[in-house]
TIMI-2910 file (N, C-alpha, C, CB; in pm, 1 decimal, decimal comma, always signed):
<rs>
+----------+----------+----------+----------+----------+----------+----------+----------+----------+----------+----------+----------+------+
!      n_x !      n_y !      n_z !     ca_x !     ca_y !     ca_z !      c_x !      c_y !      c_z !     cb_x !     cb_y !     cb_z ! resn !
+----------+----------+----------+----------+----------+----------+----------+----------+----------+----------+----------+----------+------+
!  -1582,8 ! +12469,2 ! +20726,6 !  -1540,3 ! +12399,4 ! +20735,0 !  -1606,7 ! +12300,0 ! +20866,4 !  -1431,7 ! +12449,2 ! +20720,3 !  Met !
!  -1607,5 ! +12146,5 ! +20871,3 !  -1652,0 ! +12134,6 ! +20966,0 !  -1592,7 ! +12120,0 ! +21134,7 !  -1705,7 ! +12059,4 ! +20920,6 !  Ala !
!  -1660,7 ! +12032,0 ! +21230,4 !  -1548,5 ! +12020,0 ! +21304,5 !  -1448,8 ! +11917,4 ! +21326,6 !  -1581,5 ! +12040,1 ! +21394,7 !  Ser !
!  -1395,2 ! +11903,5 ! +21462,5 !  -1277,3 ! +11770,4 ! +21407,9 !  -1405,8 ! +11675,4 ! +21448,6 !  -1079,1 ! +11733,2 ! +21519,9 !  Pro !
!  -1542,3 ! +11717,0 ! +21566,8 !  -1596,3 ! +11636,6 ! +21589,4 !  -1633,3 ! +11566,9 ! +21464,8 !  -1674,5 ! +11672,7 ! +21665,0 !  Ala !
!  -1658,2 ! +11639,9 ! +21404,2 !  -1814,5 ! +11588,7 ! +21288,2 !  -1729,5 ! +11553,6 ! +21240,0 !  -1939,9 ! +11680,0 ! +21191,0 !  Ala !
!  -1593,6 ! +11525,7 ! +21153,3 !  -1505,9 ! +11461,0 ! +21097,9 !  -1464,5 ! +11326,2 ! +21144,4 !  -1417,5 ! +11534,3 ! +21094,6 !  Glu !
!  -1501,8 ! +11347,4 ! +21241,9 !  -1426,0 ! +11234,6 ! +21284,8 !  -1581,9 ! +11128,9 ! +21301,9 !  -1313,8 ! +11274,2 ! +21449,1 !  Leu !
!  -1667,5 ! +11184,1 ! +21306,1 !  -1810,1 ! +11085,1 ! +21267,2 !  -1837,7 ! +11043,1 ! +21174,3 !  -1920,2 ! +11122,4 ! +21276,5 !  Lys !
!  -1799,5 ! +11155,3 ! +21061,6 !  -1851,4 ! +11115,1 ! +20884,8 !  -1728,4 ! +10961,5 ! +20871,5 !  -1792,2 ! +11306,0 ! +20716,5 !  Val !
!  -1585,0 ! +11025,8 ! +20910,1 !  -1440,3 ! +10936,8 ! +20908,6 !  -1551,2 ! +10807,2 ! +20933,6 !  -1284,2 ! +10976,5 ! +21061,0 !  Ala !
!  -1547,2 ! +10755,0 ! +21047,0 !  -1646,2 ! +10624,2 ! +21103,5 !  -1742,9 ! +10555,0 ! +21046,3 !  -1716,5 ! +10652,1 ! +21200,3 !  Arg !
!  -1811,6 ! +10644,8 ! +20940,8 !  -1954,4 ! +10641,9 ! +20909,3 !  -1884,7 ! +10596,5 ! +20760,7 !  -2067,3 ! +10801,2 ! +20932,9 !  Gln !
!  -1799,9 ! +10652,5 ! +20705,3 !  -1702,3 ! +10632,0 ! +20586,6 !  -1626,8 ! +10479,7 ! +20577,2 !  -1583,5 ! +10749,6 ! +20601,8 !  Ile !
!  -1609,4 ! +10474,0 ! +20700,2 !  -1546,3 ! +10319,8 ! +20720,6 !  -1648,0 ! +10201,5 ! +20737,8 !  -1454,1 ! +10314,6 ! +20857,9 !  Leu !
!  -1734,1 ! +10244,5 ! +20793,3 !  -1862,4 ! +10154,5 ! +20831,0 !  -1845,8 ! +10128,7 ! +20915,9 !  -1905,5 ! +10050,3 ! +20778,4 !  Gly !
!  -1767,7 ! +10158,8 ! +21039,2 !  -1724,2 ! +10113,3 ! +21159,8 !  -1829,3 ! +10165,3 ! +21250,4 !  -1582,1 ! +10156,2 ! +21194,0 !  Trp !
!  -1863,2 ! +10089,4 ! +21385,3 !  -1916,7 ! +10143,9 ! +21475,4 !  -1822,5 ! +10167,9 ! +21565,5 !  -2014,0 ! +10084,2 ! +21515,3 !  Asp !
!  -1841,8 ! +10261,4 ! +21722,3 !  -1759,2 ! +10320,4 ! +21782,8 !  -1728,6 ! +10232,4 ! +21870,0 !  -1789,8 ! +10432,7 ! +21822,8 !  Ala !
!  -1719,5 ! +10169,4 ! +21852,0 !  -1634,5 ! +10022,8 ! +21952,0 !  -1503,9 !  +9998,0 ! +21817,1 !  -1786,6 !  +9810,1 ! +21982,5 !  Leu !
!  -1576,3 !  +9922,5 ! +21690,3 !  -1441,2 !  +9909,9 ! +21631,5 !  -1384,9 ! +10030,4 ! +21585,7 !  -1439,6 !  +9820,8 ! +21523,8 !  Thr !
!  -1406,9 ! +10140,8 ! +21578,8 !  -1312,6 ! +10274,7 ! +21576,7 !  -1192,0 ! +10264,1 ! +21660,9 !  -1389,9 ! +10404,3 ! +21629,9 !  Met !
!  -1260,4 ! +10226,7 ! +21822,3 !  -1169,5 ! +10233,7 ! +21954,1 !  -1056,3 ! +10165,2 ! +21927,3 !  -1230,7 ! +10173,5 ! +22084,4 !  Ala !
!  -1107,3 !  +9987,0 ! +21873,8 !  -1007,4 !  +9867,1 ! +21888,5 !   -909,1 !  +9945,0 ! +21754,7 !  -1090,6 !  +9670,6 ! +21855,2 !  Arg !
!   -977,0 !  +9980,6 ! +21669,7 !   -849,1 ! +10002,4 ! +21579,9 !   -725,1 ! +10092,6 ! +21586,5 !   -891,5 ! +10035,9 ! +21473,9 !  Ala !
!   -802,6 ! +10219,8 ! +21681,0 !   -693,1 ! +10295,2 ! +21742,8 !   -643,8 ! +10279,1 ! +21884,4 !   -725,7 ! +10419,3 ! +21733,2 !  Leu !
!   -641,1 ! +10124,5 ! +21909,2 !   -587,7 ! +10069,7 ! +21991,0 !   -608,3 ! +10148,8 ! +22153,6 !   -456,7 ! +10056,3 ! +21931,5 !  Arg !
!   -771,4 ! +10224,1 ! +22177,5 !   -756,8 ! +10244,4 ! +22244,9 !   -793,0 ! +10098,5 ! +22356,7 !   -799,5 ! +10358,5 ! +22231,0 !  Leu !
!   -721,7 ! +10193,6 ! +22519,4 !   -801,7 ! +10037,5 ! +22661,5 !   -895,8 ! +10095,2 ! +22773,9 !   -646,3 !  +9943,2 ! +22793,9 !  Val !
!   -980,3 !  +9958,4 ! +22744,4 !  -1077,7 !  +9998,7 ! +22875,0 !  -1208,8 !  +9882,3 ! +22792,4 !  -1131,3 ! +10231,1 ! +22897,0 !  Gly !
!  -1258,6 !  +9861,6 ! +22903,8 !  -1396,6 !  +9788,7 ! +22861,1 !  -1443,9 !  +9811,3 ! +22745,0 !  -1504,5 !  +9816,6 ! +22937,8 !  Thr !
!  -1543,4 !  +9745,5 ! +22706,2 !  -1614,8 !  +9774,5 ! +22537,0 !  -1733,4 !  +9931,8 ! +22592,1 !  -1755,7 !  +9566,0 ! +22456,6 !  Pro !
!  -1805,9 !  +9935,5 ! +22692,4 !  -1822,4 ! +10018,3 ! +22718,5 !  -1753,8 ! +10154,2 ! +22730,2 !  -1853,8 !  +9980,3 ! +22773,2 !  Glu !
!  -1714,3 ! +10140,3 ! +22799,7 !  -1599,8 ! +10288,5 ! +22839,9 !  -1506,4 ! +10327,1 ! +22658,3 !  -1419,3 ! +10208,8 ! +23015,8 !  Lys !
!  -1458,6 ! +10224,8 ! +22556,4 !  -1406,3 ! +10270,3 ! +22490,8 !  -1539,5 ! +10324,9 ! +22348,0 !  -1287,6 ! +10172,3 ! +22478,8 !  Leu !
!  -1658,5 ! +10241,0 ! +22382,2 !  -1734,2 ! +10324,0 ! +22326,8 !  -1766,8 ! +10472,6 ! +22316,8 !  -1802,7 ! +10284,7 ! +22350,6 !  Glu !
!  -1810,1 ! +10450,6 ! +22457,9 !  -1811,7 ! +10604,5 ! +22556,5 !  -1666,3 ! +10738,3 ! +22497,7 !  -1761,5 ! +10536,6 ! +22775,8 !  Ala !
!  -1570,4 ! +10689,6 ! +22472,3 !  -1478,6 ! +10739,3 ! +22423,5 !  -1477,9 ! +10766,1 ! +22298,6 !  -1398,3 ! +10686,3 ! +22449,2 !  Arg !
!  -1506,2 ! +10759,9 ! +22200,0 !  -1552,0 ! +10736,2 ! +22095,6 !  -1686,3 ! +10864,4 ! +22042,6 !  -1590,7 ! +10585,9 ! +22117,8 !  Ile !
!  -1752,4 ! +10824,4 ! +22098,4 !  -1874,1 ! +10893,2 ! +22110,2 !  -1877,2 ! +11020,4 ! +22145,2 !  -1946,8 ! +10838,9 ! +22187,0 !  Gln !
!  -1783,7 ! +11032,9 ! +22263,8 !  -1814,5 ! +11171,4 ! +22347,3 !  -1702,8 ! +11244,4 ! +22268,3 !  -1793,1 ! +11170,4 ! +22540,6 !  Asp !
!  -1583,2 ! +11157,2 ! +22171,3 !  -1510,0 ! +11263,7 ! +22081,3 !  -1581,5 ! +11318,0 ! +21978,4 !  -1394,3 ! +11213,5 ! +22018,2 !  Met !
!  -1661,5 ! +11239,6 ! +21942,1 !  -1748,0 ! +11253,1 ! +21825,6 !  -1882,7 ! +11399,6 ! +21872,3 !  -1827,3 ! +11066,7 ! +21797,5 !  Glu !
!  -1881,8 ! +11421,3 ! +21975,3 !  -2033,0 ! +11480,3 ! +22054,8 !  -1894,6 ! +11639,5 ! +22119,4 !  -2142,0 ! +11306,7 ! +22253,0 !  Ala !
!  -1809,8 ! +11610,9 ! +22042,9 !  -1712,2 ! +11736,3 ! +22073,1 !  -1656,7 ! +11738,9 ! +22292,3 !  -1846,5 ! +11920,9 ! +22010,8 !  Gly !
!  -1720,2 ! +11623,8 ! +22329,8 !  -1703,6 ! +11664,2 ! +22491,7 !  -1542,6 ! +11603,2 ! +22549,8 !  -1852,6 ! +11573,7 ! +22596,1 !  Lys !
!  -1494,7 ! +11562,7 ! +22438,9 !  -1356,9 ! +11478,6 ! +22426,0 !  -1282,0 ! +11558,6 ! +22332,7 !  -1370,8 ! +11318,3 ! +22368,3 !  Arg !
!  -1164,0 ! +11589,0 ! +22367,7 !  -1054,0 ! +11654,9 ! +22276,3 !   -985,6 ! +11570,1 ! +22186,8 !   -948,9 ! +11717,3 ! +22353,5 !  Asp !
!   -989,9 ! +11519,4 ! +22035,8 !   -933,5 ! +11487,4 ! +21987,8 !   -809,9 ! +11469,1 ! +21940,6 !   -972,0 ! +11498,2 ! +21969,1 !  Ile !
!   -746,0 ! +11415,4 ! +22003,6 !   -539,7 ! +11436,1 ! +21948,6 !   -533,1 ! +11404,8 ! +21795,6 !   -397,7 ! +11283,0 ! +22038,4 !  Ser !
!   -377,6 ! +11509,7 ! +21798,8 !   -302,0 ! +11479,4 ! +21707,9 !   -288,3 ! +11313,5 ! +21634,5 !   -191,5 ! +11526,7 ! +21766,6 !  Gly !
!   -258,0 ! +11265,3 ! +21721,0 !   -202,2 ! +11147,2 ! +21680,6 !   -339,5 ! +11075,5 ! +21615,1 !   -124,5 ! +11065,3 ! +21810,8 !  Pro !
!   -440,5 ! +11070,1 ! +21701,7 !   -576,0 ! +11009,6 ! +21683,1 !   -620,4 ! +11064,2 ! +21497,8 !   -700,1 ! +11087,1 ! +21831,5 !  Val !
!   -628,7 ! +11197,3 ! +21512,1 !   -631,2 ! +11244,0 ! +21389,2 !   -561,5 ! +11241,2 ! +21252,8 !   -631,1 ! +11323,8 ! +21412,0 !  Lys !
!   -412,4 ! +11175,7 ! +21293,3 !   -361,7 ! +11130,2 ! +21192,1 !   -452,5 ! +10979,0 ! +21167,1 !   -201,3 ! +11125,3 ! +21216,8 !  Val !
!   -397,0 ! +10924,1 ! +21243,8 !   -463,3 ! +10752,6 ! +21260,7 !   -599,8 ! +10726,8 ! +21185,9 !   -504,5 ! +10711,6 ! +21437,1 !  Ala !
!   -692,3 ! +10827,2 ! +21186,1 !   -774,1 ! +10863,7 ! +21101,6 !   -778,0 ! +10852,3 ! +20931,4 !   -776,5 ! +10969,9 ! +21139,4 !  Ile !
!   -702,8 ! +10964,5 ! +20944,8 !   -624,5 ! +10991,1 ! +20822,4 !   -554,4 ! +10873,1 ! +20726,9 !   -518,9 ! +11076,5 ! +20869,3 !  Glu !
!   -494,3 ! +10804,2 ! +20782,3 !   -471,1 ! +10664,3 ! +20775,5 !   -536,7 ! +10569,2 ! +20720,6 !   -463,4 ! +10626,2 ! +20867,8 !  Ala !
!   -651,5 ! +10534,8 ! +20818,8 !   -743,0 ! +10457,9 ! +20826,1 !   -832,7 ! +10480,7 ! +20674,7 !   -813,2 ! +10486,5 ! +20964,5 !  Phe !
!   -839,6 ! +10577,4 ! +20616,6 !   -917,0 ! +10643,9 ! +20562,4 !   -855,3 ! +10618,2 ! +20457,9 !   -945,7 ! +10762,1 ! +20600,5 !  Leu !
!   -723,6 ! +10653,8 ! +20392,8 !   -608,9 ! +10580,0 ! +20262,3 !   -593,6 ! +10443,1 ! +20303,9 !   -430,2 ! +10651,4 ! +20250,6 !  Ser !
!   -646,0 ! +10398,2 ! +20344,5 !   -661,6 ! +10222,9 ! +20357,8 !   -557,4 ! +10106,7 ! +20433,3 !   -658,7 ! +10171,2 ! +20207,5 !  Gly !
!   -471,4 ! +10220,0 ! +20483,6 !   -412,5 ! +10156,0 ! +20642,7 !   -465,7 ! +10068,2 ! +20717,6 !   -403,6 ! +10242,2 ! +20742,7 !  Trp !
!   -455,3 !  +9989,0 ! +20764,4 !   -486,2 !  +9896,6 ! +20930,3 !   -357,2 !  +9858,8 ! +20970,2 !   -588,6 !  +9732,6 ! +20926,7 !  Arg !
!   -398,8 !  +9849,8 ! +21099,6 !   -293,7 !  +9786,6 ! +21207,1 !   -231,8 !  +9720,7 ! +21128,6 !   -337,8 !  +9699,5 ! +21328,3 !  Pro !
!   -127,6 !  +9634,7 ! +21230,7 !    -40,6 !  +9502,2 ! +21207,4 !   -175,7 !  +9398,1 ! +21305,8 !   +172,0 !  +9514,8 ! +21298,1 !  Thr !
!   -243,4 !  +9305,2 ! +21212,8 !   -312,9 !  +9182,4 ! +21288,2 !   -467,1 !  +9243,1 ! +21284,3 !   -245,1 !  +9149,1 ! +21468,2 !  Gly !
!   -466,7 !  +9357,3 ! +21239,1 !   -618,4 !  +9398,1 ! +21205,2 !   -735,5 !  +9297,6 ! +21106,5 !   -597,8 !  +9539,5 ! +21122,6 !  Trp !
!   -845,3 !  +9277,8 ! +21169,4 !   -938,9 !  +9200,5 ! +21060,1 !  -1050,8 !  +9283,9 ! +21079,6 !   -975,8 !  +9029,5 ! +21083,4 !  Val !
!  -1108,7 !  +9270,8 ! +20950,2 !  -1206,3 !  +9422,6 ! +20921,9 !  -1354,8 !  +9308,6 ! +21011,1 !  -1241,4 !  +9495,3 ! +20661,4 !  Glu !
!  -1427,1 !  +9426,8 ! +21053,0 !  -1552,4 !  +9372,2 ! +21098,2 !  -1626,2 !  +9275,6 ! +20984,4 !  -1645,4 !  +9495,9 ! +21138,3 !  Pro !
!  -1711,1 !  +9221,2 ! +21063,5 !  -1787,5 !  +9123,8 ! +20934,4 !  -1947,6 !  +9244,3 ! +20949,7 !  -1826,4 !  +8876,0 ! +20997,3 !  Val !
+----------+----------+----------+----------+----------+----------+----------+----------+----------+----------+----------+----------+------+
</rs>
């Protein structure tokens, strides 16, 4: 079984999103550089992935998107 960090990275790749897009979809707050670093840290196992983030990722993979979301080009 893959680690939560590896699962996050695979989910992001399946969605076709970069780290910044994933952070924005999760409604994380901070500068673009900090947002990217936060996702990269989660994917590297340096930062815990919370239950709500795991649930949101499952929702994204099932097709749900936040209100007002515009798919990246």
